[in-house]
All heavy atoms as an XYZ file, in Angstrom:
886
protein
N     140.604     71.603    120.704
C     139.682     71.828    121.811
C     139.527     70.439    122.649
O     139.519     70.201    123.717
C     138.439     72.434    121.301
C     137.489     72.730    122.429
S     137.640     74.385    122.606
C     136.247     74.885    123.421
N     139.366     69.384    121.758
C     139.252     68.078    122.239
C     140.495     67.603    122.914
O     140.336     67.072    123.991
C     138.933     67.046    121.036
C     138.697     65.635    121.389
C     137.530     65.582    122.377
C     138.411     64.822    120.172
N     141.561     67.982    122.444
C     142.886     67.586    122.952
C     143.085     68.288    124.366
O     143.492     67.552    125.295
C     144.099     68.025    122.156
N     142.534     69.461    124.499
C     142.691     70.184    125.674
C     141.754     69.373    126.733
O     142.003     69.166    127.985
C     142.328     71.626    125.531
C     142.235     72.241    126.927
C     143.352     72.292    124.781
N     140.599     69.043    126.377
C     139.692     68.335    127.188
C     140.196     66.967    127.585
O     139.987     66.650    128.805
C     138.365     68.194    126.440
N     140.889     66.288    126.796
C     141.347     64.977    127.200
C     142.635     65.234    128.175
O     142.673     64.535    129.077
C     142.047     64.284    125.830
C     142.802     63.092    126.059
C     140.691     63.930    124.959
N     143.403     66.186    127.893
C     144.486     66.420    128.818
C     144.008     66.866    130.236
O     144.643     66.476    131.280
C     145.394     67.568    128.167
C     146.297     67.141    127.014
C     147.011     68.268    126.466
C     147.221     65.977    127.403
N     143.032     67.747    130.275
C     142.404     68.103    131.538
C     141.794     67.035    132.222
O     141.943     66.913    133.441
C     141.466     69.346    131.290
C     140.850     69.726    132.670
C     142.252     70.396    130.737
N     141.105     66.328    131.667
C     140.419     65.062    132.415
C     141.214     64.024    132.502
O     140.836     62.970    133.361
C     139.045     64.796    131.613
O     139.464     64.375    130.353
C     138.160     65.935    131.471
N     142.287     63.843    131.795
C     143.224     62.671    131.858
C     142.682     61.611    130.922
O     141.677     61.606    130.357
N     143.559     60.631    130.762
C     143.356     59.563    129.737
C     142.659     58.344    130.399
O     142.848     57.279    129.898
C     144.644     59.296    128.998
S     145.057     60.678    127.840
N     142.512     58.284    131.607
C     142.110     56.964    132.240
C     140.649     56.739    131.805
O     139.965     57.467    131.326
C     142.270     57.080    133.785
C     141.541     58.288    134.393
N     140.233     58.556    134.106
C     142.000     59.166    135.320
C     139.834     59.651    134.828
N     140.992     60.009    135.671
N     140.364     55.573    132.072
C     139.005     54.999    131.621
C     137.945     54.921    132.663
O     137.164     54.196    132.633
C     139.276     53.568    131.139
C     139.921     53.348    129.840
C     139.111     52.478    128.985
C     139.753     52.463    127.582
N     138.833     51.779    126.727
N     138.087     56.022    133.392
C     136.893     56.104    134.436
C     135.626     56.323    133.760
O     135.501     57.121    132.857
C     137.173     57.298    135.496
N     134.642     55.630    134.009
C     133.316     55.714    133.354
C     132.261     56.383    134.305
O     132.267     55.947    135.430
C     132.915     54.326    132.911
C     133.723     53.842    131.831
C     133.208     52.516    131.192
O     132.038     52.224    131.362
O     133.921     51.787    130.557
N     131.429     57.017    133.805
C     130.382     57.671    134.596
C     129.142     56.869    134.400
O     129.176     55.775    133.759
C     130.108     59.065    134.355
C     129.735     59.294    132.914
O     129.536     58.445    132.078
O     129.488     60.501    132.569
N     128.045     57.307    134.722
C     126.830     56.611    134.557
C     126.251     56.496    133.189
O     125.404     55.779    132.814
C     125.634     57.360    135.514
C     125.625     58.778    135.406
C     124.560     59.324    136.412
C     124.811     60.742    136.594
N     124.244     61.393    137.650
N     126.722     57.297    132.185
C     126.348     57.246    130.752
C     127.188     56.078    130.006
O     126.843     55.814    128.899
C     126.531     58.475    130.095
C     125.623     59.528    130.539
O     124.563     59.181    131.016
N     125.980     60.876    130.448
N     128.171     55.619    130.645
C     128.922     54.589    130.049
C     129.927     55.224    129.140
O     130.583     54.508    128.275
N     130.224     56.581    129.257
C     131.148     57.214    128.426
C     132.348     57.666    129.302
O     132.189     57.931    130.505
C     130.646     58.475    127.684
C     129.486     58.133    126.684
S     129.156     59.513    125.820
C     128.292     60.500    126.894
N     133.537     57.643    128.711
C     134.646     58.164    129.390
C     134.743     59.690    129.264
O     133.988     60.342    128.583
N     135.657     60.322    129.901
C     135.798     61.735    129.951
C     135.981     62.323    128.537
O     135.456     63.450    128.222
C     136.913     62.100    130.842
C     137.219     60.808    131.647
C     136.630     59.775    130.897
N     136.897     61.785    127.638
C     137.046     62.191    126.382
C     135.771     62.103    125.572
O     135.432     62.967    124.821
C     138.136     61.262    125.815
N     135.077     61.014    125.761
C     133.770     60.853    124.992
C     132.771     61.997    125.373
O     132.089     62.452    124.557
C     133.210     59.578    125.156
C     133.982     58.372    124.459
C     133.393     56.852    124.841
O     133.067     56.694    125.998
N     133.449     56.098    123.764
N     132.826     62.246    126.666
C     131.823     63.191    127.160
C     132.289     64.627    126.690
O     131.343     65.358    126.249
C     131.939     63.324    128.672
C     131.083     62.299    129.308
C     131.182     62.290    130.895
O     131.370     63.433    131.329
O     130.752     61.254    131.583
N     133.533     64.897    126.483
C     133.973     66.164    126.001
C     133.605     66.307    124.514
O     133.171     67.425    124.077
C     135.468     66.331    126.205
N     133.864     65.179    123.744
C     133.443     65.123    122.347
C     131.989     65.380    122.261
O     131.525     66.157    121.327
N     131.193     64.650    123.048
C     129.709     64.880    123.003
C     129.335     66.379    123.346
O     128.525     66.915    122.690
C     128.945     63.903    123.866
C     127.565     64.022    123.884
C     126.850     63.055    124.716
C     125.352     63.037    124.857
N     124.680     64.250    124.581
N     129.950     66.836    124.289
C     129.678     68.143    124.595
C     130.003     69.136    123.516
O     129.266     70.208    123.189
C     130.426     68.732    125.919
N     131.152     69.000    122.838
C     131.624     69.847    121.632
C     130.454     69.565    120.560
O     130.076     70.669    119.860
C     132.938     69.447    121.119
C     133.952     70.016    122.223
C     133.158     70.038    119.837
C     135.303     69.502    122.001
N     130.153     68.292    120.294
C     129.103     68.053    119.170
C     127.762     68.736    119.499
O     127.128     69.371    118.668
C     128.898     66.543    119.080
C     130.036     65.701    118.457
O     130.947     66.582    117.795
O     130.140     64.544    118.585
N     127.346     68.572    120.832
C     126.045     69.199    121.260
C     126.235     70.754    121.050
O     125.305     71.405    120.658
C     125.743     68.851    122.655
C     125.402     67.368    122.835
O     125.127     66.766    121.729
O     125.381     66.878    124.051
N     127.273     71.391    121.438
C     127.463     72.863    121.376
C     127.262     73.262    119.837
O     126.762     74.296    119.507
C     128.768     73.234    121.907
N     127.958     72.377    118.995
C     127.963     72.730    117.544
C     126.622     72.659    116.906
O     126.084     73.437    116.168
N     125.920     71.566    117.380
C     124.493     71.318    116.899
C     123.581     72.489    117.332
O     122.726     72.922    116.595
C     123.907     70.061    117.376
N     123.779     72.922    118.598
C     122.984     74.008    119.189
C     123.237     75.345    118.335
O     122.288     76.002    118.104
C     123.208     74.103    120.739
C     122.369     75.164    121.302
C     122.721     75.348    122.821
C     121.832     76.469    123.378
N     122.121     76.705    124.782
N     124.594     75.590    118.104
C     124.895     76.806    117.431
C     124.307     76.702    115.989
O     123.840     77.766    115.534
C     126.485     76.897    117.459
N     124.411     75.538    115.404
C     123.847     75.504    113.913
C     122.325     75.657    114.024
O     121.871     76.356    113.136
C     124.163     73.967    113.470
N     121.710     75.124    115.078
C     120.117     75.246    115.067
C     119.877     76.743    115.320
O     118.972     77.345    114.677
C     119.558     74.483    116.206
N     120.630     77.385    116.218
C     120.424     78.878    116.558
C     120.642     79.677    115.303
O     119.939     80.662    115.038
C     121.241     79.302    117.739
C     120.673     78.715    118.970
C     121.564     79.049    120.234
O     122.696     79.636    120.019
O     121.206     78.648    121.344
N     121.707     79.312    114.459
C     122.103     79.989    113.220
C     120.786     79.924    112.230
O     120.437     80.803    111.624
C     123.411     79.602    112.627
O     124.403     79.815    113.471
N     120.367     78.749    112.104
C     119.276     78.503    111.231
C     118.104     79.287    111.542
O     117.447     79.868    110.775
C     118.908     76.927    111.080
C     119.759     76.195    110.333
C     119.366     74.713    110.160
C     120.238     73.875    109.457
N     119.765     72.502    109.273
N     117.756     79.244    112.906
C     116.729     80.097    113.495
C     116.877     81.519    113.129
O     115.904     82.257    112.657
C     116.468     79.750    114.846
C     115.177     80.322    115.459
C     114.951     80.125    117.022
O     115.505     79.201    117.353
O     114.263     80.759    117.647
N     118.034     82.018    113.522
C     118.320     83.524    113.198
C     118.244     83.792    111.800
O     117.587     84.910    111.444
C     119.735     83.900    113.702
N     118.706     82.897    110.842
C     118.537     83.269    109.537
C     117.177     83.196    109.124
O     116.688     84.028    108.168
C     119.419     82.171    108.676
N     116.374     82.323    109.533
C     114.932     82.228    109.201
C     114.291     83.409    109.764
O     113.423     84.135    109.043
C     114.227     81.001    109.775
N     114.606     83.923    110.840
C     114.054     85.139    111.406
C     114.300     86.434    110.607
O     113.626     87.329    110.325
C     114.353     85.351    112.981
C     113.700     84.413    113.752
O     112.652     83.907    113.483
N     114.280     84.270    114.972
N     115.652     86.497    110.169
C     116.144     87.607    109.290
C     115.514     87.541    108.071
O     115.040     88.657    107.568
C     117.580     87.542    109.117
N     115.189     86.470    107.414
C     114.568     86.266    106.126
C     113.087     86.720    106.288
O     112.661     87.461    105.387
C     114.631     84.769    105.570
C     114.155     84.629    104.279
O     114.237     85.615    103.460
N     113.545     83.624    103.875
N     112.430     86.337    107.322
C     111.030     86.782    107.533
C     110.983     88.283    107.814
O     110.102     88.913    107.193
C     110.447     86.015    108.726
N     111.958     88.866    108.406
C     112.008     90.236    108.719
C     112.110     90.911    107.378
O     111.516     91.973    107.195
C     112.854     90.602    109.809
N     113.010     90.389    106.673
C     113.288     91.043    105.316
C     112.138     91.053    104.365
O     111.763     91.974    103.669
C     114.493     90.430    104.613
N     111.427     89.899    104.313
C     110.307     89.807    103.511
C     109.126     90.744    104.027
O     108.429     91.340    103.209
C     109.715     88.376    103.471
C     110.594     87.346    102.783
C     109.994     85.973    102.777
O     109.154     85.642    103.534
N     110.438     85.117    101.801
N     108.950     90.821    105.304
C     107.960     91.728    105.946
C     108.309     93.188    105.522
O     107.482     93.891    105.196
C     107.908     91.577    107.472
C     106.790     92.502    107.981
C     105.404     92.099    107.483
O     105.217     90.817    107.354
N     104.601     93.077    107.223
N     109.675     93.589    105.655
C     109.999     94.978    105.305
C     109.755     95.223    103.829
O     109.384     96.342    103.461
C     111.508     95.107    105.649
N     109.988     94.169    102.957
C     109.774     94.351    101.572
C     108.249     94.618    101.239
O     107.805     95.557    100.552
N     107.440     93.879    102.016
C     105.942     94.087    101.819
C     105.614     95.379    102.421
O     104.742     96.002    101.821
C     105.179     92.880    102.611
C     105.274     91.573    101.918
C     104.631     91.519    100.545
O     103.564     92.228    100.384
O     105.278     90.925     99.685
N     106.108     95.846    103.547
C     105.738     97.124    104.093
C     106.272     98.202    103.126
O     105.413     99.190    102.919
C     106.412     97.290    105.493
C     105.798     96.352    106.536
O     104.736     95.869    106.345
N     106.496     96.295    107.622
N     107.412     98.044    102.596
C     107.790     99.099    101.568
C     107.017     99.148    100.243
O     106.596    100.182     99.826
C     109.292     98.800    101.190
N     106.510     98.023     99.804
C     105.653     97.938     98.769
C     104.320     98.592     99.001
O     103.828     99.418     98.164
C     105.507     96.488     98.296
C     104.880     96.249     96.982
C     104.786     94.802     96.718
C     104.104     94.530     95.327
N     104.096     93.031     95.071
N     103.813     98.298    100.227
C     102.529     98.810    100.500
C     102.580    100.461    100.745
O     101.798    101.255    100.309
C     102.049     98.166    101.863
C     100.666     98.727    102.388
C     100.228     98.082    103.570
O     100.499     96.832    103.722
O      99.587     98.702    104.355
N     103.686    100.839    101.318
C     103.857    102.293    101.510
C     104.084    102.960    100.259
O     103.530    104.141     99.984
C     105.172    102.556    102.456
N     104.765    102.406     99.254
C     104.916    103.036     97.977
C     103.518    103.068     97.206
O     103.253    104.139     96.655
C     105.841    102.161     97.103
N     102.706    101.984     97.306
C     101.505    102.104     96.744
C     100.583    103.232     97.290
O      99.836    103.886     96.526
C     100.675    100.646     96.865
C      99.372    100.713     96.322
N      99.070    100.663     95.018
C      98.151    100.609     97.011
C      97.792    100.711     94.845
N      97.201    100.633     96.012
N     100.656    103.208     98.680
C      99.830    104.253     99.315
C     100.325    105.687     98.885
O      99.548    106.673     98.720
C      99.877    104.024    100.895
C      99.163    105.052    101.582
C      99.127    104.782    103.128
O      99.209    103.597    103.401
O      98.989    105.600    103.845
N     101.623    105.842     98.865
C     102.198    107.144     98.508
C     101.713    107.550     97.023
O     101.317    108.744     96.739
C     103.671    107.177     98.531
N     101.825    106.527     96.113
C     101.350    106.769     94.753
C      99.816    107.225     94.740
O      99.503    108.097     93.981
C     101.546    105.571     93.951
C     101.314    105.670     92.429
O     101.547    106.726     91.922
N     100.850    104.579     91.853
N      99.031    106.562     95.469
C      97.656    106.772     95.568
C      97.476    108.192     95.965
O      96.571    108.982     95.483
C      96.947    105.919     96.435
C      95.369    105.883     96.263
C      95.001    105.522     95.010
O      95.620    104.769     94.269
N      93.760    106.048     94.578
N      98.235    108.658     97.116
C      98.129    110.087     97.619
C      98.513    111.090     96.514
O      97.901    112.082     96.447
C      98.916    110.144     98.802
C      98.406    109.371    100.037
O      97.169    108.996    100.074
N      99.203    109.098    101.045
N      99.555    110.755     95.860
C      99.953    111.683     94.775
C      98.933    111.778     93.708
O      98.540    112.873     93.340
C     101.245    111.195     94.179
C     101.674    112.066     92.841
C     102.406    111.383     95.228
N      98.301    110.769     93.334
C      97.238    110.797     92.338
C      96.069    111.664     92.859
O      95.507    112.468     92.015
C      96.724    109.402     91.905
C      97.687    108.622     91.126
C      97.070    107.149     90.765
C      97.995    106.448     89.871
N      97.497    105.150     89.645
N      95.589    111.365     94.119
C      94.559    112.163     94.605
C      94.890    113.643     94.712
O      93.949    114.487     94.380
C      94.183    111.512     95.887
C      93.596    110.219     95.865
C      93.351    109.491     97.373
O      93.674    110.261     98.297
O      92.956    108.372     97.396
N      96.096    113.950     95.089
C      96.514    115.394     95.179
C      96.457    116.050     93.862
O      96.046    117.124     93.654
C      97.868    115.415     95.886
N      96.985    115.195     92.884
C      96.949    115.918     91.522
C      95.466    116.033     91.048
O      95.229    116.975     90.215
C      97.732    114.882     90.572
N      94.583    115.089     91.313
C      93.257    115.292     90.934
C      92.678    116.470     91.546
O      92.028    117.219     90.919
C      92.486    114.013     91.353
C      92.703    112.834     90.414
O      93.418    113.061     89.207
O      92.393    111.753     90.733
N      92.929    116.690     92.798
C      92.295    117.918     93.517
C      92.924    119.125     92.949
O      92.293    120.108     92.772
C      92.665    117.808     95.062
C      91.804    116.780     95.842
C      92.002    116.833     97.310
N      93.426    116.839     97.691
C      93.940    115.727     98.089
N      93.281    114.664     98.137
N      95.172    115.712     98.567
N      94.275    119.073     92.588
C      94.881    120.312     91.992
C      94.367    120.631     90.797
O      93.983    121.835     90.338
C      96.446    120.184     92.001
N      94.067    119.527     89.851
C      93.419    119.690     88.577
C      92.078    120.421     88.653
O      91.755    121.257     88.021
N      91.328    119.834     89.701
C      90.018    120.454     89.845
C      89.949    121.873     90.255
O      89.163    122.684     89.726
C      89.198    119.673     91.044
C      88.847    118.155     90.499
O      88.918    117.912     89.325
O      88.619    117.343     91.405
N      90.948    122.165     91.171
C      91.011    123.597     91.530
C      91.434    124.470     90.483
O      90.944    125.706     90.297
C      91.932    123.645     92.744
C      91.454    123.173     93.951
C      92.353    123.236     95.221
C      91.632    122.636     96.450
N      92.561    122.841     97.638
N      92.315    124.050     89.713
C      92.895    124.806     88.492
C      91.642    125.008     87.367
O      91.483    126.099     86.906
C      94.125    124.149     87.779
C      95.292    124.248     88.551
S      96.849    123.481     88.071
C      96.606    123.051     86.345
N      90.875    124.047     87.326
C      89.735    124.179     86.273
C      88.734    125.200     86.973
O      88.106    126.028     86.212
C      88.947    122.859     86.081
C      89.726    121.935     85.217
C      88.944    120.573     84.999
O      88.034    120.173     85.734
N      89.385    119.687     84.021
N      88.534    125.094     88.221
C      87.604    126.053     88.906
C      88.172    127.480     88.766
O      87.407    128.408     88.492
C      87.433    125.611     90.324
C      86.371    126.487     91.179
C      86.228    126.161     92.619
O      86.890    125.192     93.018
N      85.592    126.882     93.210
N      89.393    127.617     88.985
C      90.069    129.013     89.023
C      90.108    129.444     87.535
O      89.750    130.656     87.231
C      91.506    128.911     89.320
N      90.194    128.665     86.539
C      89.964    129.101     85.139
C      88.721    129.551     84.747
O      88.497    130.505     83.960
N      87.645    128.700     85.369
C      86.312    129.074     85.048
C      85.951    130.446     85.687
O      85.265    131.321     85.065
C      85.377    128.142     85.544
N      86.482    130.777     86.878
C      86.321    132.041     87.655
C      87.059    133.260     86.804
O      86.443    134.186     86.705
C      86.848    131.962     89.039
C      86.003    131.092     89.872
C      86.590    130.923     91.327
O      87.754    131.548     91.543
O      86.108    130.101     92.071
N      88.229    132.890     86.283
C      88.941    133.895     85.514
C      88.029    134.263     84.183
O      88.001    135.402     83.933
C      90.298    133.533     85.106
C      91.084    134.340     84.094
C      91.222    133.473     86.475
N      87.628    133.338     83.568
C      86.785    133.408     82.382
C      85.552    134.324     82.707
O      85.161    135.246     81.966
C      86.404    132.190     81.715
C      87.488    131.423     80.954
C      87.097    130.314     80.157
N      86.455    129.187     80.912
C      87.194    128.287     81.339
N      88.403    128.244     81.359
N      86.513    127.314     82.217
N      85.025    133.902     83.789
C      83.690    134.729     84.237
C      84.064    136.094     84.535
O      83.379    137.051     84.044
C      83.081    134.078     85.391
C      81.782    134.643     85.944
C      80.685    134.831     84.898
O      80.505    133.826     84.046
N      79.840    135.846     84.824
N      85.039    136.397     85.220
C      85.517    137.831     85.503
C      85.887    138.513     84.412
O      85.557    139.775     84.203
C      86.546    137.718     86.596
C      86.169    137.218     88.013
C      87.309    137.014     88.989
O      88.461    137.260     88.637
O      86.954    136.638     90.106
N      86.583    137.857     83.438
C      86.860    138.482     82.185
C      85.750    138.875     81.330
O      85.697    139.982     80.745
C      87.946    137.594     81.338
O      89.046    137.372     81.981
N      84.850    138.024     81.334
C      83.559    138.273     80.572
C      82.808    139.526     81.273
O      82.366    140.502     80.513
C      82.609    137.057     80.577
C      81.346    137.304     79.947
N      81.236    137.513     78.520
C      80.023    137.359     80.419
C      79.919    137.644     78.213
N      79.170    137.545     79.367
N      82.731    139.600     82.521
C      82.041    140.732     83.340
C      82.889    141.920     82.995
O      82.249    143.045     82.873
C      82.031    140.414     84.755
C      81.086    139.261     85.185
C      81.114    138.824     86.472
O      81.843    139.383     87.374
O      80.371    137.845     86.957
N      84.193    141.905     83.095
C      85.061    143.038     82.835
C      84.792    143.708     81.293
O      84.685    144.861     81.121
C      86.494    142.808     83.048
N      84.714    142.647     80.472
C      84.384    142.974     79.053
C      83.066    143.682     78.922
O      82.865    144.668     78.224
C      84.546    141.992     78.032
N      82.130    143.188     79.585
C      80.773    143.824     79.555
C      80.808    145.194     80.122
O      80.255    146.106     79.726
C      79.761    142.952     80.408
C      79.430    141.730     79.713
C      78.789    141.844     78.362
O      78.143    142.822     78.072
N      78.594    140.710     77.598
N      81.604    145.310     81.250
C      81.676    146.728     81.857
C      82.391    147.746     80.852
O      82.020    148.749     80.903
C      82.323    146.657     83.289
C      81.705    145.857     84.190
O      80.385    145.681     84.194
N      82.323    145.457     85.277
N      83.451    147.290     80.206
C      84.081    148.113     79.237
C      83.114    148.412     78.109
O      83.091    149.604     77.718
C      85.351    147.482     78.770
C      85.933    148.146     77.545
C      86.402    147.366     79.828
N      82.400    147.526     77.733
C      81.550    147.785     76.570
C      80.395    148.739     76.986
O      80.118    149.841     76.281
C      80.804    146.441     76.171
C      80.029    146.478     74.961
C      79.515    145.052     74.603
C      78.696    144.979     73.392
N      78.195    143.647     73.015
N      79.865    148.457     78.226
C      78.835    149.560     78.639
C      79.463    150.928     78.885
O      78.879    151.968     78.624
C      78.260    149.127     80.038
C      77.324    147.731     79.776
C      76.746    147.253     81.080
O      76.737    147.913     82.071
O      76.293    146.134     81.035
N      80.595    150.894     79.449
C      81.434    152.156     79.645
C      81.675    152.878     78.367
O      81.490    154.139     78.224
N      82.078    152.109     77.305
C      82.297    152.717     75.909
C      81.030    153.281     75.389
O      80.904    154.403     74.834
C      82.995    151.666     74.974
N      79.933    152.558     75.706
C      78.577    152.983     75.200
C      78.188    154.252     75.844
O      77.719    155.219     75.071
C      77.668    151.929     75.462
C      76.159    151.900     74.746
C      75.380    150.732     75.179
C      74.087    150.842     74.697
N      73.342    149.597     75.065
N      78.434    154.329     77.124
C      77.976    155.536     77.842
C      78.869    156.782     77.500
O      78.480    157.785     77.357
C      78.181    155.250     79.497
C      77.092    154.293     79.838
O      76.100    154.068     79.199
O      77.307    153.769     81.083
N      80.182    156.456     77.294
C      81.133    157.500     76.819
C      80.745    158.089     75.441
O      80.755    159.303     75.164
C      82.512    157.013     76.812
N      80.380    157.260     74.565
C      79.890    157.581     73.222
C      78.619    158.447     73.257
O      78.587    159.369     72.595
C      79.680    156.275     72.432
O      80.870    155.544     72.260
C      79.228    156.711     70.907
N      77.725    158.043     74.092
C      76.512    158.721     74.346
C      76.846    160.108     74.911
O      76.305    161.101     74.354
C      75.502    157.914     75.180
N      77.666    160.173     75.786
C      78.013    161.429     76.434
C      78.742    162.318     75.511
O      78.465    163.579     75.310
C      78.820    161.251     77.642
N      79.586    161.756     74.662
C      80.220    162.673     73.713
C      79.255    163.068     72.634
O      79.363    164.291     72.191
C      81.464    161.753     73.078
O      82.301    161.231     73.965
C      82.106    162.526     71.971
N      78.241    162.234     72.239
C      77.250    162.705     71.326
C      76.482    163.866     71.874
O      76.092    164.816     71.183
N      76.147    163.686     73.153
C      75.262    164.785     73.708
C      76.130    166.132     73.828
O      75.613    167.170     73.582
C      74.864    164.380     75.161
C      73.726    163.296     75.106
C      73.177    163.183     76.623
N      74.194    162.748     77.517
C      74.558    161.480     77.790
N      73.880    160.460     77.068
N      75.358    161.114     78.762
N      77.465    165.977     74.090
C      78.178    167.198     74.320
C      78.384    167.816     72.800
O      78.363    169.004     72.761
N      78.639    167.073     71.770
C      78.673    167.542     70.394
C      77.470    168.167     70.043
O      77.441    169.251     69.339
C      79.136    166.492     69.460
C      80.466    165.946     69.491
C      80.680    164.653     68.627
C      81.548    167.101     69.186
N      76.317    167.613     70.397
C      74.999    168.094     69.993
C      74.714    169.631     70.648
O      74.396    170.488     70.044
C      73.935    167.204     70.701
C      72.504    167.591     69.984
C      71.544    166.392     70.352
O      71.875    165.339     70.236
O      70.329    166.828     70.849
N      75.165    169.742     71.990
C      75.115    170.879     72.606
C      76.072    171.988     72.047
O      75.677    173.106     71.906
C      75.396    170.770     74.139
C      74.191    170.206     74.981
C      74.487    170.315     76.417
N      75.734    169.544     76.681
C      75.703    168.452     77.470
N      74.706    167.923     77.911
N      76.815    167.818     77.611
N      77.204    171.513     71.730
C      78.169    172.391     71.045
C      77.536    172.864     69.783
O      77.695    174.230     69.398
C      79.418    171.809     70.831
N      76.991    172.031     68.987
C      76.343    172.471     67.618
C      75.213    173.452     67.881
O      75.074    174.397     67.119
N      74.428    173.205     68.956
C      73.305    174.052     69.158
C      73.785    175.480     69.569
O      73.295    176.524     69.144
C      72.447    173.465     70.273
C      71.647    172.329     69.931
C      70.742    171.678     71.101
O      71.006    172.161     72.239
O      70.284    170.678     70.896
N      74.935    175.563     70.365
C      75.382    176.824     70.804
C      76.142    177.510     69.589
O      75.969    178.743     69.444
C      76.588    176.575     71.758
C      75.970    176.186     73.139
C      77.053    176.096     74.245
C      76.374    175.749     75.554
N      77.227    175.700     76.642
N      76.629    176.830     68.655
C      77.330    177.426     67.528
C      76.199    177.979     66.612
O      76.190    179.069     66.029
C      78.025    176.383     66.675
C      79.494    176.133     67.203
C      80.072    174.943     66.346
C      80.316    177.346     67.048
N      74.941    177.253     66.593
C      73.748    177.796     65.744
C      73.309    179.051     66.330
O      73.004    180.087     65.673
C      72.754    176.675     65.622
C      73.080    175.666     64.581
C      71.986    174.647     64.608
O      71.063    174.629     65.324
N      72.174    173.661     63.714
N      73.155    178.954     67.649
C      72.560    180.241     68.315
C      73.625    181.347     68.225
O      73.129    182.549     68.252
C      72.344    179.942     69.870
C      71.152    178.973     69.945
C      70.920    178.712     71.470
O      71.665    179.191     72.373
N      69.794    177.993     71.834
N      74.743    181.112     68.362
C      75.757    182.156     68.139
C      75.851    182.795     66.751
O      76.075    184.002     66.632
C      77.222    181.695     68.594
N      75.430    181.931     65.860
C      75.452    182.432     64.482
C      74.262    183.211     64.179
O      74.150    183.736     63.040
N      73.272    183.258     64.903
C      72.021    184.026     64.648
C      72.050    185.428     64.998
O      72.504    186.202     65.584
C      70.873    183.449     65.428
C      70.398    182.180     64.859
C      69.214    181.596     65.626
C      68.669    180.379     65.237
N      67.681    179.788     65.987
């Protein structure tokens, strides 16, 4: 690149106001462009690094929040299951009481029926 710049501008020693010849100016321009590119690369790398760190922090925070939400949902589900179990036990107890009372009533009704049948047999035997 420097050779091309020298050929294009010529090899004469014409000096400008900086005291540099055309080849020196071309070399300086190349050096300045390289320094600028290096600075921009460093800045881009620093920005990418900062973005990656921020993304990592965001992911860590999101994972923590999701974990917390899962725990809360599990706690709510556990509470609802305990409540449902208590309701089932209560309903089972009530059903057992109803069966017990029904059996008691059926036994009493059967006893009354047998008593009447016995009375009729006695009357028929007289």
